[in-house]
C-alpha positions in Angstrom: 131.0 143.0 -17.5 134.7 142.4 -17.1 135.3 145.8 -15.6 132.4 145.2 -13.1 134.1 141.9 -12.1 137.4 143.6 -11.6 135.9 146.3 -9.5 134.2 143.7 -7.3 137.4 141.8 -6.8 139.2 145.0 -5.8 136.4 145.9 -3.4 136.4 142.5 -1.8 140.2 142.7 -1.4 140.0 146.1 0.2 137.3 144.9 2.5 139.3 141.8 3.6 142.4 144.1 4.0 140.4 146.5 6.2 139.0 143.7 8.3 142.5 142.2 8.7 143.9 145.5 9.7 141.1 146.0 12.3 141.8 142.6 13.9 144.7 141.8 16.2 146.0 138.8 18.2 146.2 139.2 22.0 147.9 136.7 24.3 148.5 136.3 28.0 148.6 134.0 31.0 146.0 133.9 33.8 147.3 133.0 37.3 146.0 132.9 40.8 147.3 135.9 42.8 149.6 135.0 45.6 150.2 131.3 44.7 150.8 131.9 40.9 148.9 128.7 40.2 147.6 128.6 36.6 143.8 128.9 36.1 142.8 126.6 33.3 139.3 127.2 31.9 139.2 130.9 32.8 137.0 132.9 30.4 138.5 135.7 28.3 135.9 137.8 26.4 136.3 140.9 24.3 134.1 143.4 26.1 130.9 144.3 24.3 131.1 141.2 22.0 130.5 137.5 22.2 134.1 136.9 21.0 135.9 134.8 23.7 138.2 131.9 24.5 139.2 129.9 27.6 142.6 129.4 29.0 144.5 126.2 28.5 146.0 123.9 31.2 148.8 126.4 31.9 146.5 129.4 32.1 147.6 130.6 28.6 145.2 132.2 26.1 145.3 133.7 22.6 142.4 135.6 21.2 141.8 137.3 17.9 140.0 140.6 18.6 137.7 142.4 16.3 139.3 145.8 16.7 142.8 147.3 17.2 142.0 148.4 20.8 139.5 147.7 23.5 139.1 145.8 26.7 139.2 142.1 27.7 137.0 140.8 30.6 138.6 138.0 32.4 136.6 135.8 34.8 136.8 132.6 36.7 134.5 131.0 39.2 135.6 131.9 42.8 137.7 134.9 41.6 137.0 138.6 41.2 136.7 139.5 37.5 139.2 141.8 35.9 139.0 144.1 32.9 142.3 144.6 31.0 142.8 147.1 28.2 144.6 146.0 25.0 145.9 147.4 21.8 146.9 145.8 18.5 149.5 143.0 18.9 149.7 143.3 22.7 151.3 140.5 24.7 149.6 141.0 28.1 152.0 138.7 29.9 150.9 137.5 33.3 147.5 138.6 34.6 146.6 137.6 38.2 143.0 137.1 39.5 142.3 137.7 43.2 140.2 135.1 45.0 136.8 136.4 45.8 137.2 134.9 49.3 138.8 136.9 52.0 141.1 134.8 54.3 142.1 132.2 51.7 145.7 133.4 51.6 146.5 132.4 55.1 144.9 129.0 54.6 147.0 128.3 51.5 150.2 129.2 53.4 149.4 126.5 56.0 147.8 124.0 53.7 150.7 123.9 51.3 149.0 123.7 47.9 151.1 122.1 45.3 151.9 124.0 42.1 151.8 122.2 38.7 155.2 122.0 36.9 156.9 123.2 40.1 156.2 121.2 43.2 157.7 117.7 42.7 154.7 115.6 43.8 152.0 113.6 42.1 148.9 115.7 42.6 145.2 115.8 41.5 142.8 118.8 42.2 139.0 118.8 42.4 137.3 122.2 42.2 134.1 123.2 43.9 132.2 123.2 40.6 133.1 119.5 40.0 132.0 118.6 43.5 128.7 120.4 43.0 128.3 118.6 39.7 129.3 115.0 40.6 128.8 114.4 44.4 125.0 113.9 44.3 124.0 111.3 46.9 127.5 109.8 47.0 129.7 109.7 50.1 132.2 112.6 50.1 135.3 110.4 49.5 133.6 109.0 46.4 134.2 112.3 44.6 137.8 111.1 44.3 137.1 107.7 42.8 138.5 108.8 39.3 141.8 109.9 40.9 144.8 107.6 40.3 145.6 105.4 43.2 142.3 105.9 44.9 139.8 103.2 45.9 136.7 104.7 47.6 133.6 102.8 48.7 130.5 103.3 50.9 131.7 100.5 53.1 128.5 99.3 55.0 126.4 101.8 53.0 125.2 104.0 55.9 125.2 107.7 55.7 128.7 109.0 56.2 130.2 105.5 56.5 132.3 105.8 53.3 136.1 105.1 53.3 139.0 105.8 51.1 142.3 104.1 50.3 145.3 105.7 48.6 147.9 103.6 46.9 146.8 100.7 49.1 147.0 102.6 52.4 143.8 103.1 54.5 142.8 106.4 56.1 145.0 105.6 59.1 147.9 106.3 56.9 146.6 109.0 54.7 146.7 112.5 56.2 143.4 114.3 55.8 143.5 118.0 56.5 140.8 120.7 56.4 142.3 124.1 55.8 145.7 122.7 56.7 144.4 121.4 60.1 144.7 117.6 60.6 141.5 115.7 61.3 142.8 112.1 61.6 141.9 110.6 65.0 144.8 111.1 67.3 144.6 107.6 68.9 144.2 105.4 65.8 144.6 107.7 62.7 141.2 107.0 61.3 138.9 109.4 59.5 135.2 109.2 60.2 133.6 110.9 57.2 130.2 111.1 58.9 131.7 113.9 61.1 132.3 115.9 57.9 129.2 115.1 56.0 128.6 118.7 55.1 131.9 119.3 53.4 130.4 119.0 50.0 128.5 122.3 50.6 131.5 124.4 51.6 134.6 122.9 49.9 136.4 125.4 47.6 138.9 122.9 46.3 140.3 119.5 47.3 143.8 118.5 46.4 145.2 115.0 46.6 149.0 114.8 47.0 149.9 111.1 46.5 152.9 109.7 48.2 155.1 111.8 50.5 153.5 115.1 49.4 154.4 118.6 50.5 152.1 119.1 53.5 153.3 121.4 56.3 152.8 119.3 59.4 155.3 117.7 61.7 154.0 114.2 61.3 154.0 112.9 57.7 151.7 110.3 56.1 152.5 107.1 54.2 150.0 107.0 51.4 149.4 110.6 50.7 147.6 113.8 51.8 144.1 115.0 51.1 144.0 118.8 51.5 140.4 120.1 51.7 140.2 123.9 51.4 136.8 125.2 52.5 135.3 128.5 51.5 136.5 131.4 53.5 134.6 134.7 53.6 133.2 135.9 50.3 134.4 139.5 49.4 131.2 140.1 47.5 127.7 140.3 48.8 125.3 137.5 47.8 124.5 133.9 48.4 122.3 131.0 47.2 119.5 128.7 48.2 119.5 125.1 47.1 117.5 121.9 47.4 117.8 118.4 46.0 115.9 115.2 46.1 117.0 111.6 45.4 116.3 108.0 45.7 115.0 106.4 48.9 113.5 109.6 50.4 116.7 111.7 50.1 116.0 115.3 50.7 118.5 118.1 51.2 118.0 121.9 51.4 119.9 124.9 52.7 121.4 128.3 52.0 124.5 130.4 52.0 124.8 134.1 52.5 127.7 136.5 52.5 127.7 140.1 53.7 130.5 141.1 51.4 133.5 143.1 52.5 132.6 146.3 54.2 134.5 149.6 54.1 135.8 148.8 57.6 137.3 145.5 56.5 134.6 143.1 57.9 133.0 140.3 56.1 130.9 137.3 57.1 129.7 134.1 55.3 127.3 131.6 56.8 126.0 128.3 55.3 123.6 125.8 56.7 121.7 122.8 55.4 119.6 119.9 56.5 119.6 116.4 55.0 117.3 113.4 55.7 116.5 110.1 54.0 115.5 106.5 54.4 118.9 105.4 53.4 119.8 103.2 50.5 120.3 100.1 52.6 117.5 98.6 54.7 117.4 100.3 58.2 119.7 103.1 56.9 117.5 106.1 58.0 119.5 109.2 58.5 119.2 112.8 59.6 121.8 115.6 59.7 122.5 119.3 60.1 125.5 120.9 58.4 126.7 124.4 59.2 129.6 126.7 58.3 130.5 130.1 59.6 133.4 132.4 58.6 134.1 135.9 60.0 136.9 138.1 58.7 138.3 141.3 60.0 141.0 143.2 58.1 142.7 145.0 60.9 145.1 146.9 58.7 147.4 146.3 55.7 149.5 143.9 57.7 147.1 142.0 59.9 143.9 140.0 59.3 141.9 137.7 61.6 139.6 135.0 60.3 137.3 132.9 62.5 135.7 129.8 61.1 133.5 127.1 62.6 131.9 124.1 60.9 130.4 120.8 61.7 127.8 118.1 61.0 125.5 116.8 63.6 124.1 113.5 62.4 122.4 110.2 63.2 122.1 107.2 61.0 121.4 103.5 60.9 124.3 101.3 59.9 125.1 98.0 58.3 127.8 97.0 60.7 127.8 93.2 60.3 128.9 91.6 57.0 127.3 88.5 55.6 128.2 85.8 53.1 127.3 86.1 49.4 124.8 83.2 49.7 123.1 84.9 52.7 122.7 88.2 50.8 121.6 86.6 47.6 118.8 84.8 49.4 117.1 87.9 50.8 114.0 89.6 49.5 115.7 93.0 49.5 118.6 91.8 47.3 122.3 91.8 48.2 122.8 95.5 47.6 120.2 96.6 50.2 120.0 93.7 52.6 121.0 94.5 56.2 120.6 92.3 59.3 121.3 95.1 61.9 117.8 96.5 62.3 114.3 95.5 63.2 111.0 96.7 64.7 110.0 97.7 68.2 106.4 98.9 69.0 105.8 99.0 65.2 108.6 101.4 64.5 112.0 100.9 63.0 114.6 100.2 65.6 118.4 99.8 65.0 120.9 97.3 66.3 123.7 99.3 64.7 123.3 103.0 64.9 125.7 106.0 64.9 125.3 109.4 66.4 128.0 112.0 66.5 128.7 115.7 66.5 132.2 117.1 66.0 132.4 120.8 65.5 135.7 122.3 64.6 136.7 125.9 65.3 139.7 127.8 64.1 141.1 131.3 64.6 143.6 132.3 61.8 145.9 135.2 62.0 147.7 136.5 58.9 150.6 138.8 59.4 152.1 140.2 56.2 155.4 141.2 57.7 156.7 142.8 54.6 156.5 142.3 50.8 158.6 139.2 51.1 157.4 137.4 54.2 154.3 136.4 56.0 153.3 134.5 59.1 150.0 132.5 59.2 148.9 131.0 62.5 145.8 128.8 63.2 144.6 128.1 66.7 142.0 125.4 66.5 139.8 123.3 68.8 137.5 120.4 68.2 135.0 118.8 70.6 133.5 115.5 69.6 130.6 113.7 71.3 128.6 110.6 70.4 128.9 107.0 69.8 127.7 103.8 68.1 125.0 101.5 69.2 125.9 98.0 70.5 124.0 95.1 72.0 124.6 92.7 74.9 123.2 89.2 75.1 122.8 86.4 72.5 119.2 87.0 71.3 119.6 90.1 69.2 120.8 89.0 65.8 119.8 85.4 66.4 117.7 83.8 63.7 115.2 82.8 66.4 114.4 86.4 67.0 113.7 87.6 63.5 110.5 88.5 61.7 110.6 85.9 58.9 112.1 82.6 57.8 115.7 83.7 56.9 118.5 85.1 59.0 118.5 88.5 57.3 114.9 89.4 58.1 114.3 92.3 60.5 114.9 91.7 64.2 111.8 91.1 66.4 112.7 93.4 69.3 109.1 93.1 70.7 109.7 89.4 71.4 112.9 90.2 73.3 111.1 92.9 75.3 108.4 90.5 76.2 110.9 87.9 77.5 112.8 90.5 79.4 109.6 91.6 81.1 108.8 88.1 82.1 112.3 87.8 83.8 111.2 90.3 86.4 113.7 90.4 89.3 116.2 88.5 87.2 116.7 91.5 84.9 117.3 91.8 81.2 119.1 89.1 79.3 119.6 91.4 76.3 119.9 95.1 76.1 120.9 97.9 73.8 124.0 99.9 74.8 126.3 102.3 73.1 130.1 102.6 72.8 130.6 106.2 73.7 133.5 108.3 72.4 134.1 111.9 73.2 137.2 114.1 72.9 138.7 117.4 73.4 141.4 118.5 70.9 143.4 121.7 70.9 146.1 122.7 68.6 148.3 125.4 67.0 149.7 125.3 63.5 151.9 128.2 62.6 153.8 128.6 59.3 156.3 131.3 58.3 157.0 131.9 54.7 159.8 134.1 53.4 160.5 134.8 49.7 164.2 135.6 50.1 164.7 136.4 46.4 163.4 135.4 43.0 165.0 132.0 43.4 164.6 131.0 47.1 161.5 130.6 49.2 161.8 129.1 52.7 159.2 128.3 55.2 158.9 126.6 58.6 156.7 126.4 61.6 155.2 124.7 64.6 152.7 121.9 64.9 151.5 121.2 68.4 148.4 119.2 69.5 146.8 118.1 72.8 144.1 115.5 72.8 142.1 113.5 75.3 139.6 110.9 74.2 137.1 109.3 76.6 135.7 105.9 75.8 133.1 103.9 77.7 130.1 101.6 77.4 126.7 102.9 78.5 123.3 101.3 78.9 120.8 102.9 76.5 117.7 100.6 76.6 116.9 97.7 78.9 114.4 96.4 76.4 111.6 95.9 78.9 113.7 94.7 81.8 114.3 96.3 85.2 118.2 96.2 85.1 121.1 94.4 83.5 124.0 92.5 85.1 127.4 92.9 83.4 129.3 89.6 83.1 132.8 91.2 83.0 134.2 90.0 86.4 137.2 92.4 86.4 135.1 95.6 86.3 133.5 97.8 88.9 130.1 97.2 87.2 130.2 93.5 87.8 127.4 92.2 90.0 125.6 95.6 90.2 122.2 96.1 88.7 122.8 98.5 85.8 120.1 100.9 84.6 119.9 103.3 81.7 122.8 105.7 81.7 125.1 103.5 83.8 128.7 102.8 82.5 130.1 99.3 82.3 132.6 97.1 80.4 135.1 99.8 79.8 135.8 103.4 80.8 139.2 105.0 80.1 140.8 108.1 78.6 143.5 108.1 76.0 145.8 111.2 76.2 148.0 112.3 73.4 150.5 115.2 73.3 152.3 115.8 70.1 154.6 118.7 69.2 157.1 119.2 66.5 158.7 121.7 64.1 159.1 121.5 60.3 160.9 123.4 57.6 161.1 123.4 53.9 162.8 125.3 51.1 162.1 125.7 47.4 164.9 126.9 45.2 164.3 128.0 41.6 167.7 127.2 40.1 166.7 128.7 36.8 163.7 129.0 34.5 163.5 125.2 34.1 164.7 123.6 37.4 163.0 123.9 40.8 164.3 122.0 43.9 162.4 121.2 47.0 163.6 120.0 50.5 161.7 119.5 53.7 162.4 118.0 57.2 160.6 117.7 60.4 161.0 116.3 63.9 158.3 115.6 66.5 157.6 113.9 69.8 154.5 112.0 70.5 153.6 111.4 74.2 150.9 108.8 75.2 149.2 108.2 78.5 146.1 106.4 79.7 143.7 106.8 82.6 141.6 103.8 83.5 138.3 104.1 85.5 136.6 100.7 85.2 139.1 97.8 85.6 138.7 96.7 89.3 141.9 94.5 89.1 144.2 97.5 88.7 146.0 98.4 92.0 147.7 101.7 92.8 147.6 104.6 90.4 145.0 104.4 87.7 147.2 106.5 85.4 149.7 104.8 83.1 153.3 105.8 82.8 154.1 108.3 80.1 155.7 106.9 76.9 157.4 109.0 74.3 158.2 108.3 70.6 160.5 110.6 68.7 159.8 110.8 65.0 161.3 112.6 62.1 161.3 112.8 58.3 163.4 114.1 55.5 162.2 114.4 51.9 163.4 116.2 48.8 163.0 116.4 45.1 163.1 118.5 42.0 161.0 119.4 39.0 162.7 120.0 35.6 160.7 121.7 32.8 162.3 120.3 29.7 160.4 122.8 27.6 157.0 124.5 27.6 155.3 121.2 27.2 157.3 118.5 29.0 158.5 118.2 32.6 159.9 115.5 34.8 160.1 115.3 38.6 161.7 113.1 41.3 161.1 113.0 45.0 162.5 110.7 47.7 162.0 110.6 51.4 162.4 108.6 54.6 160.6 109.0 57.9 160.1 107.3 61.2 156.7 107.8 62.9 155.2 106.9 66.2 152.9 103.9 66.4 149.3 104.6 67.3 148.1 104.5 70.9 146.2 101.2 70.3 149.6 99.6 69.6 151.4 101.2 72.6 149.2 99.5 75.2 148.6 95.7 75.4 144.8 96.3 75.1 142.2 98.9 75.9 141.4 97.6 79.4 145.0 97.7 80.8 147.5 100.3 81.7 150.4 97.9 80.9 152.6 99.2 78.1 153.6 97.2 75.1 157.4 97.2 75.6 158.0 96.0 72.1 156.3 98.9 70.4 158.7 100.8 68.1 158.4 103.5 65.4 157.2 102.6 62.0 159.6 103.4 59.1 158.9 104.3 55.6 161.2 104.8 52.6 159.7 106.1 49.4 160.7 107.5 46.0 158.7 108.5 43.0 159.5 109.5 39.4 157.0 111.6 37.4 156.5 112.9 33.9 154.1 115.6 32.7 153.0 116.9 29.3 151.1 120.1 28.7 149.8 121.5 25.4 146.9 123.6 24.3 144.6 120.5 24.1 146.3 117.8 26.1 147.5 117.5 29.7 148.9 114.1 30.8 150.9 112.7 33.7 152.8 109.5 34.3 154.0 108.5 37.8 156.1 105.5 39.1 156.2 105.0 42.9 158.0 102.6 45.3 157.2 102.6 49.0 158.8 100.4 51.6 156.8 100.2 54.9 158.9 98.7 57.7 158.0 97.7 61.2 154.3 98.2 60.8 152.3 97.8 64.0 149.1 95.7 63.8 146.8 95.4 66.8 143.9 92.9 66.9 141.6 90.8 69.0 140.5 87.2 69.0 137.0 86.2 70.3 137.2 83.2 72.6 133.8 82.3 74.0 132.8 85.0 76.5 136.3 86.4 76.5 138.4 88.4 74.1 142.2 87.9 73.7 144.5 90.6 72.3 147.7 90.7 70.3 150.1 93.3 68.9 151.8 92.2 65.8 155.1 94.0 65.3 157.8 94.1 62.7 155.6 93.2 59.6 156.9 94.8 56.4 155.0 95.7 53.2 156.0 97.0 49.7 153.7 99.2 47.7 154.7 100.0 44.1 152.9 100.9 41.0 152.3 103.0 37.9 149.8 105.8 37.5 148.6 107.6 34.3 146.1 110.4 34.0 145.1 112.8 31.2 142.7 115.5 30.1 142.2 116.1 26.4 140.2 119.0 25.0 139.0 117.3 21.8 136.9 120.4 20.7 135.7 123.6 22.3 132.7 121.6 23.5 134.1 118.1 24.3 136.6 117.2 27.0 137.9 113.7 27.6 139.5 112.6 30.8 141.0 109.3 31.9 143.3 107.6 34.3 144.9 104.1 34.9 146.5 102.9 38.1 148.3 99.6 38.3 149.6 98.7 41.8 151.5 95.7 43.2 151.1 95.8 47.0 152.4 92.8 49.0 153.4 91.9 52.6 157.1 91.1 52.8 157.7 89.3 56.1 156.7 86.4 58.4 156.4 87.4 62.0 155.1 86.2 65.4 152.9 87.8 68.0 152.1 87.1 71.7 148.4 86.6 72.5 147.3 87.9 75.9 144.2 87.9 77.9 142.4 91.0 79.2 144.6 91.0 82.3 147.7 91.2 80.1 148.9 87.7 80.9 150.6 85.8 78.1 148.6 82.9 76.7 150.2 81.8 73.5 152.4 82.8 70.6 151.0 82.9 67.0 153.0 82.6 63.9 151.9 84.7 60.9 153.0 83.7 57.4 152.4 86.9 55.5 155.4 87.0 53.1 154.1 87.3 49.5 150.4 87.8 50.4 148.7 90.6 48.6 147.7 93.7 50.7 143.9 93.6 50.9 141.0 96.0 51.2 141.7 98.1 48.0 141.6 97.5 44.3 145.2 97.4 43.0 144.1 98.0 39.4 141.7 100.9 38.6 141.0 103.0 35.5 138.5 105.6 34.5 137.3 107.3 31.4 135.1 110.5 31.3 133.4 112.6 28.7 132.2 116.1 29.3 130.2 117.9 26.5 129.5 121.6 26.7 125.9 122.1 25.6 126.0 125.9 26.1 128.2 128.5 27.8 127.0 127.3 31.3 125.5 123.9 30.6 127.1 120.5 30.1 126.4 116.8 30.2 129.0 114.2 31.2 129.5 110.4 31.4 132.0 108.6 33.6 133.2 105.0 33.7 135.2 103.6 36.6 136.7 100.1 36.8 138.2 98.3 39.8 140.1 95.0 39.7 142.8 93.0 41.3 141.1 93.6 44.6 141.9 91.3 47.5 139.8 91.0 50.7 140.9 92.2 54.0 141.9 89.5 56.4 142.8 88.7 60.0 146.5 87.9 60.0 146.0 85.4 62.8 144.2 83.2 60.3 147.5 83.0 58.4 149.1 80.7 60.9 150.1 78.1 58.3 152.1 78.2 55.1 149.7 75.8 53.5 146.7 78.2 53.5 145.4 79.5 50.2 146.0 83.1 49.1 143.6 85.8 50.1 140.3 85.7 48.3 140.2 88.1 45.3 136.9 90.0 44.7 135.3 89.9 41.3 136.2 92.9 39.0 133.5 95.5 38.3 132.9 98.6 36.3 130.3 101.4 36.9 128.8 104.1 34.7 127.6 107.5 35.9 125.7 110.2 34.0 125.1 113.8 34.9 123.7 117.0 33.5 124.1 120.6 34.6 122.1 123.5 33.1 122.3 127.1 34.1 119.7 129.7 33.2 118.0 132.9 34.3 115.0 132.6 36.6 113.8 136.1 37.0 116.6 138.0 38.9 118.3 134.7 39.9 120.9 132.7 38.2 119.6 129.1 38.5 121.5 125.9 38.1 119.8 122.6 37.6 121.8 119.4 38.4 120.8 115.8 37.6 122.9 112.8 38.4 122.5 109.0 38.0 125.2 106.8 39.6 125.6 103.1 38.6 123.3 103.6 35.6 123.0 99.9 34.8 122.4 98.9 38.4 125.5 96.7 38.4 125.7 94.2 41.3 129.2 94.2 42.7 131.1 93.4 45.9 132.9 96.5 47.2 134.3 95.3 50.5 135.1 91.8 51.9 136.8 90.0 54.8 138.6 86.8 53.9 138.1 83.7 56.1 139.8 80.8 54.3 140.6 82.1 50.8 137.3 81.1 49.3 134.2 83.1 48.2 131.9 80.8 50.1 133.0 81.9 53.5 134.0 85.5 52.8 132.0 88.2 54.7 131.1 90.9 52.2 129.4 94.2 51.6 127.8 94.8 48.2 128.1 98.3 46.7 125.1 100.5 46.0 122.9 99.9 42.9 121.4 102.6 40.8 120.9 105.9 42.6 119.9 109.3 41.4 119.3 112.9 42.5 118.0 116.2 41.1 119.0 119.6 42.6 118.3 123.2 42.0 120.5 126.1 43.1 119.5 129.8 42.9 122.2 132.4 43.1 121.5 135.9 44.3 
């Protein structure tokens, strides 16, 4: 018996030894070709087995193989898979994966994608898979709500009416770029997300660079930069069809198809979808068509052309007017859904506030690979916008006397107004529906040259030039039963004339903007641990107006040209202390032109505001990063001084409107941001962030109030020093759990908190030092849940997505206007309650 036992021990030892000899440890790093950005989460599988691992935050992997030699299959969504041979103890070093999209390289040169542990900026990146998983029925900016420094809401709650603030700065001061091309309005800097409602279908990745950022445009931003990289042309043939349903009649369906790259170097990708719904808010019905087209031709090894076009034609009912908390709480619909800007006409829903717009954008990109070290990427782009928002004239629409029901937030009785207008006969309509029309033509060129001089130095520079003309007018849309309408604006050509449908009145002018500049930047890799960055730009902004309606203007109806020269300098460095720890510092100063609305005294005059000056910004930031196999974490401290901010506004005064331009007001934005991602197990990932800001106005100023003719009426004093900056939560934090149920299936839960949120306010209401501070909104926290399951459905790979936002139907105020520092008078929007969606995507 003893001998048998000894033999068994020897046999087992030999077997273990043989197995150990047959196994080997293989390591390597997976990077994106061209940019050398790490690809965390890439799959590394031993071919012919189920043995596999995923890369860590730096793209590193280590796998114990079952044999001394073989092949590893490396794959990552959006990239072409690669098979790599190995032998015992091999260190594979760097392995690059090529994007499966043709034309992405030139976009990345222009868009300036930040690289972790190298580019000295605070950055967060959202991939296409996360957008597909979490967007659901949310507004597109809401996908970023778990990003440090971000406060995103649905604003009034209409389709596409969402907004986003970054470090306390609204979209006017946050650069939003699609494939490196700027989309902020050239006259006021705003971003209207309804124009880009289809972005969720075609976004490849979205990167938020907080603070000064590293964007390659001649005009910098204050709060940060949102780089949205859309799909280009897929190199492989295939596509998908998808459909989703959700609360309140939400329905979306569409498809994407790619021809793949032909032997002659041609490829095409097309995507289209339709979306309809009743809207979450009362009177929020919407309908839209989203489309995307990308055509690529590889001319030769050095030259490639890519043409892309995308847009979103949409119409939707809006909740434009805010209400008090008491008014909303008293409604039958409840404060989350109540909306007083709609009613019934002839038994059908009819909107007082309504938006319709279509803004296609087209771009022709040329990539010239000059040699192995340098490349020139040039984008010629154009955008043509057309549409507007519904308005009303008269005092009946919206009055409690013309509503169906006992309270002020019941639907509007348009039939009653129609009947009274018809009775007026030859006296015309007292109340009508009109629209504020806005159309524009926008042409631009963005060209960027990149040269890798040696292993240490990379320089780039280029041209950013834009021409824009925006046309703005009021147009009669519906006489509501009457024969004509008389405009009461005595200083317009429409005054005293019987206006019918299609006639222009009240205002009619063009705003013309010419902007051109150059930029340059350099990255210097001092050694293996230190990388330095420097950038500078200079630009000129030229403004001009043409007026067509004001009858009191004599002589030329074109204003004088006015120019503003702007510039910026910024620099920084990243120091990798070791393989896990890094620190970075960036600092910058820039001077930027005010917006067109601040350059002229008001929209009805050609008179220039002689006091308009450039806004100045000084900012610096210190960051720390930690990377390990399981944990990735970042800490950022920022300090931004905003000097000579321009602030234009209006004051209703009976039948008239007075205007003011507030100049020289200063603000200080500073704060702390922390975010992390922890891979607790192979199945469970924990994410989180905390953002604590302290944003305050820092000066008392005065402003001249003028009438519509530009005549001085009064001077107002504004006591803003020490007031909190409003309209965004200064304290936010988030916690997320993502559990992998199977190789391609997962469930997640997210919690987002917003606090220390002060209402927006009209600075002219701060004309006394004795007024209370701005009203602070109640804190709130929201839970979201989601599930994704991928499975085979015949020859298709099917993915089922389910999402519930605001699981516990929490009532909260997301946006507010302060009146006198109290909750009783504040005008508010409530955020959406519980919403849900279920979607299915079939890949072929």
